[in-house]
C-alpha positions in Angstrom: 72.7 93.5 119.5 75.4 91.4 117.9 74.9 88.4 120.2 72.4 86.7 117.9 74.4 87.0 114.7 77.1 84.6 113.5 80.5 85.9 114.4 82.0 85.4 111.0 79.6 87.8 109.4 81.1 91.0 110.7 83.7 92.9 112.6 83.0 96.4 113.7 84.6 99.6 114.6 82.7 102.3 116.4 83.0 105.7 114.9 80.6 108.7 115.5 80.7 109.7 111.8 80.8 106.6 109.8 79.8 108.4 106.6 83.0 110.4 106.6 85.7 108.3 108.4 89.1 110.0 108.6 91.9 108.7 106.4 93.7 107.1 109.3 90.6 105.1 110.2 89.9 104.0 106.6 93.5 103.0 106.1 93.5 101.0 109.3 90.4 99.2 108.3 91.8 98.2 104.9 95.3 97.3 106.1 93.9 95.2 109.0 91.6 93.4 106.6 88.4 94.8 108.1 85.3 95.5 106.3 84.0 97.9 103.6 80.3 98.3 104.2 79.1 100.7 106.9 75.8 100.8 108.7 75.2 104.5 109.4 72.7 104.0 112.1 74.8 101.6 114.2 78.2 102.9 113.3 79.5 99.5 112.6 81.3 97.9 109.6 80.1 94.6 108.2 81.4 92.1 105.7 78.4 92.1 103.5 75.1 93.8 102.7 73.2 90.8 104.0 74.8 91.4 107.4 73.7 95.0 107.3 70.1 93.9 106.4 70.1 91.4 109.2 71.1 93.8 111.9 68.4 96.2 110.7 65.8 93.4 111.0 66.9 92.6 114.6 67.0 96.2 115.5 64.4 98.2 113.5 64.9 102.0 113.7 62.5 103.8 116.0 60.4 106.3 114.0 60.7 109.9 115.2 58.1 111.3 112.8 60.5 111.8 109.9 61.3 109.5 107.1 64.6 107.7 107.6 67.1 108.0 104.8 67.4 104.8 102.9 70.3 102.6 103.8 73.0 102.9 101.2 76.7 102.7 100.9 78.2 106.2 101.5 79.8 107.6 98.4 83.0 108.7 100.1 83.5 105.5 102.1 86.6 103.5 101.2 85.9 100.2 99.5 88.3 97.3 98.9 90.5 99.6 96.7 93.9 99.6 98.4 94.9 102.8 100.3 97.5 105.1 98.7 100.9 105.4 100.3 100.8 107.4 103.6 104.2 108.8 102.7 105.7 109.8 99.4 107.0 106.6 97.9 110.2 107.8 96.2 113.9 107.7 96.4 116.1 110.4 95.0 114.8 111.5 91.7 112.7 108.4 91.2 109.0 108.2 92.1 107.9 104.6 92.7 104.4 103.3 91.8 101.6 103.4 94.2 99.3 100.4 94.4 98.6 98.0 91.6 95.1 97.6 90.2 94.5 94.4 92.0 92.6 94.4 95.3 94.8 94.4 98.4 93.3 91.0 99.5 94.1 89.5 96.1 97.7 90.8 96.3 98.0 89.4 99.9 96.7 86.0 98.9 99.0 85.9 95.9 102.0 86.8 98.1 101.1 84.1 100.6 100.7 81.5 97.8 104.2 82.4 96.4 106.0 82.1 99.8 108.7 79.5 99.6 108.6 76.0 101.0 110.8 75.0 103.9 112.9 72.9 101.6 113.5 75.8 99.3 114.4 78.1 102.1 116.7 75.5 103.6 118.5 75.0 100.3 118.9 78.8 99.9 120.7 79.2 103.2 117.9 80.2 105.5 118.1 79.1 109.2 115.4 76.6 110.1 114.0 76.1 113.6 115.7 72.7 113.9 119.0 74.2 113.0 119.5 76.2 116.2 117.5 74.1 118.6 120.1 71.3 118.2 123.3 72.8 116.8 125.0 70.1 114.7 127.4 72.4 112.8 131.1 72.1 113.4 132.0 75.4 111.7 132.8 78.0 114.4 131.2 81.0 112.9 127.9 79.1 112.2 127.8 77.9 115.8 128.5 81.5 117.0 125.4 82.8 115.0 123.1 79.8 115.6 123.4 80.0 119.4 122.1 83.5 119.3 119.3 82.9 116.8 115.6 83.0 117.8 112.3 82.6 116.0 110.1 85.6 115.3 107.4 86.1 117.9 104.1 84.2 117.8 101.2 85.9 116.2 99.0 88.0 118.5 95.5 88.7 117.1 95.3 91.8 119.3 98.5 93.4 118.1 98.3 95.8 115.2 101.2 94.8 112.9 101.7 95.0 109.2 100.8 91.8 107.3 103.7 92.2 104.8 107.0 94.1 105.3 110.1 94.7 103.2 113.5 94.1 104.8 117.0 95.0 103.8 120.3 95.4 105.8 123.7 96.7 104.7 126.6 94.8 106.3 130.2 94.9 107.4 132.7 92.1 108.1 133.6 91.5 111.8 136.5 90.0 113.7 134.3 87.0 114.4 134.5 86.0 110.7 130.8 87.0 110.4 128.7 89.6 108.6 127.1 92.2 110.9 124.4 94.7 110.2 125.4 98.3 109.8 122.0 99.6 108.7 118.5 98.3 108.7 115.4 99.3 106.7 111.8 98.0 107.2 109.0 99.2 105.1 105.2 98.4 105.2 104.5 96.7 101.9 100.9 98.0 101.6 101.2 101.6 102.7 104.8 102.3 101.9 105.4 103.6 105.4 109.0 103.5 106.5 108.9 101.7 109.8 112.7 101.5 110.4 115.6 103.1 108.6 118.6 103.4 110.9 122.3 102.8 111.2 123.5 100.0 113.4 126.6 100.0 115.6 127.9 96.4 115.5 128.8 94.6 118.8 131.9 93.1 117.2 134.9 95.0 115.9 134.8 95.9 112.2 137.5 94.3 110.1 136.1 95.4 106.7 133.6 98.3 106.5 132.6 97.7 102.9 132.0 101.4 102.5 132.7 101.1 98.8 129.5 99.0 98.5 127.0 101.0 100.7 128.9 104.2 101.5 128.6 103.9 105.3 132.1 104.8 106.5 133.4 104.4 110.1 133.4 108.2 110.4 129.7 108.4 109.5 128.9 105.6 111.8 130.8 107.2 114.7 129.2 110.5 114.1 125.7 109.0 114.2 126.7 107.1 117.4 127.7 110.3 119.2 124.4 111.9 118.1 122.4 108.9 119.4 121.0 108.0 116.0 122.1 104.3 115.9 120.8 101.0 117.1 123.0 99.0 119.4 124.0 96.0 117.3 121.8 93.2 116.1 120.2 92.8 119.5 118.5 96.2 119.6 117.8 95.9 115.8 116.1 92.6 116.3 114.1 93.9 119.3 112.8 96.8 117.3 112.1 94.6 114.3 110.0 92.3 116.5 107.7 95.2 117.3 106.7 95.2 113.6 106.5 91.5 112.8 105.3 88.2 114.1 105.5 84.6 112.8 102.7 85.3 110.3 104.2 88.4 108.8 105.3 88.0 105.2 108.9 89.2 104.8 109.9 90.3 101.3 113.4 91.1 100.2 116.3 90.2 97.9 118.6 87.6 99.5 116.6 87.7 102.7 118.6 84.9 104.3 121.6 87.2 104.7 119.4 90.0 106.3 117.8 87.5 108.8 121.1 86.0 109.5 122.8 89.2 110.6 119.8 89.9 112.8 119.9 86.3 114.3 116.3 85.7 113.3 114.6 82.5 112.1 111.5 83.3 110.0 109.8 81.0 107.5 107.1 83.1 106.0 109.2 84.6 103.3 109.0 85.7 99.7 112.5 86.2 98.3 112.7 87.9 94.9 116.1 86.2 94.3 114.5 82.8 94.8 111.3 83.7 93.0 113.0 84.8 89.8 115.6 82.0 89.9 112.8 79.4 90.2 110.9 81.1 87.3 113.9 80.4 85.1 115.2 77.1 86.2 112.2 75.5 88.0 111.6 74.9 91.7 113.5 71.6 91.8 116.8 73.0 90.5 119.1 74.1 93.4 121.9 75.4 91.2 122.0 78.1 88.7 122.4 81.9 88.4 121.1 84.3 91.0 120.1 87.5 89.4 121.1 90.7 91.3 118.5 93.3 92.4 119.9 95.8 89.9 119.8 93.4 87.0 116.2 92.3 87.7 115.0 95.9 87.9 116.6 96.7 84.5 115.6 93.5 82.7 112.0 93.2 84.0 110.7 96.8 83.8 113.6 99.1 82.9 114.2 100.7 86.4 117.8 101.8 86.9 118.6 101.8 90.6 121.9 103.2 92.1 122.2 105.3 89.0 123.6 108.4 90.7 125.8 107.2 93.7 126.5 103.7 92.5 126.2 102.7 96.2 123.7 100.4 97.8 121.0 101.9 100.0 118.8 99.8 102.2 115.8 102.1 101.6 116.2 102.0 97.8 116.7 98.3 97.8 113.5 97.6 99.8 111.6 99.8 97.2 113.1 97.9 94.3 112.3 94.5 95.9 108.7 95.7 96.3 108.5 96.6 92.6 109.9 93.2 91.6 107.5 91.3 93.9 104.5 93.2 92.6 105.6 92.7 89.0 106.0 88.9 89.5 102.6 88.4 91.2 100.6 90.9 89.1 102.1 90.0 85.7 102.9 86.2 85.8 102.7 86.0 82.0 105.4 88.7 81.6 107.5 87.0 84.2 107.2 83.7 82.3 108.2 85.4 79.1 111.2 86.9 80.7 112.2 83.6 82.3 112.0 81.7 79.0 114.4 84.2 77.4 116.7 84.3 80.4 116.9 80.5 80.4 117.8 80.4 76.7 120.6 82.9 77.3 121.9 81.1 80.4 121.9 77.7 78.6 123.8 79.2 75.7 126.4 80.6 78.1 126.8 77.3 79.9 127.2 75.4 76.6 129.9 77.9 75.5 131.7 77.6 78.8 131.6 73.8 78.6 133.0 73.9 75.1 135.8 76.1 76.2 136.5 74.0 79.2 136.7 70.8 77.1 138.9 72.5 74.6 141.3 73.7 77.3 141.5 70.3 78.9 142.2 68.4 75.6 146.0 68.1 75.0 147.2 69.0 71.5 147.6 66.1 69.1 151.3 65.1 68.6 152.8 63.1 65.8 155.9 60.9 65.8 156.8 62.0 62.3 157.9 65.3 60.9 155.6 67.4 58.7 156.9 66.0 55.5 156.0 62.5 56.6 159.4 61.0 55.7 161.9 61.9 58.4 161.3 60.6 61.9 161.3 63.2 64.7 163.8 63.2 67.6 161.0 61.7 69.8 160.5 58.8 67.5 164.3 58.1 67.3 164.6 58.1 71.1 161.6 55.8 71.3 163.2 53.4 68.8 166.5 53.3 70.6 164.7 52.4 73.8 163.0 49.5 72.1 
């Protein structure tokens, strides 16, 4: 049936009741970038109406004495409108937005186009493939991490994995002079499904738990460990992460280089909201300048106040906030540019004031060899005269 048709015209999914596909099937079709038109007779999905017409020409329906219903697009079939979140997308008392008005393919293409270059990632502290293939660093802690770093798995067209995910890790400081993950959260960007949200028991001894930042105390971690609710260090965390991503997956987050670093992962398809907003202000070529925090960006861009109740970081809340920032930046580029221009003026004014204070501090006070009345020489002048 399909052998005589160009392969690029359609993909299909068999379903006995294509006029009323279940929500899971419809969501899968959209998330996996499959098609939106359905041929009710052949229970297949096609890219275009012309493909449907062609299959009807190749396989005309057999008349059974009754008039066949005209081919039409079912009223209740999902089109290219993005699916709603499969789980309530909220944190605490805040309900996060569902999908934007743009089509999911448009959003995906915009995300891909805004992913950072290798040069930008390298300058922002990301590990590149050449860094750990031939370790040239002389810093002990960098060598310790690089020797355990691997690239994300190659893309498998048969594997069903999200196209875009959000990643955030909370961290502790270890006896190896390195940051280690103490929690990990992974969320599907398009559906809002929480794929991972677990505590992590570091392999190394904890020197500083940083519980004042994220609220994860040693007691809480040990309790979760006894109950079997933790991942065993970065190795098990990375292994589970790799079940959700491949080399083509877009990873979104804020300061993603630190998250990938503690997981010992090299990944180059990244959209980092920290880099994205910094480049909007200072330009892609400027390597120095202010990095805006996640909390500051949420407040300045769209008035979202995160960490309002506990004042602590949460990996789940941070992934949601990063998603909001990424969507805002790609869906409202004119508003991003307007914010960036104002932020640049503010930063330039701050830098000018700092330079002025620095110069004033370094300039020695002017001294005179005469007294204030201009007639009597000072002691310094008299001593100088005696030496002459």
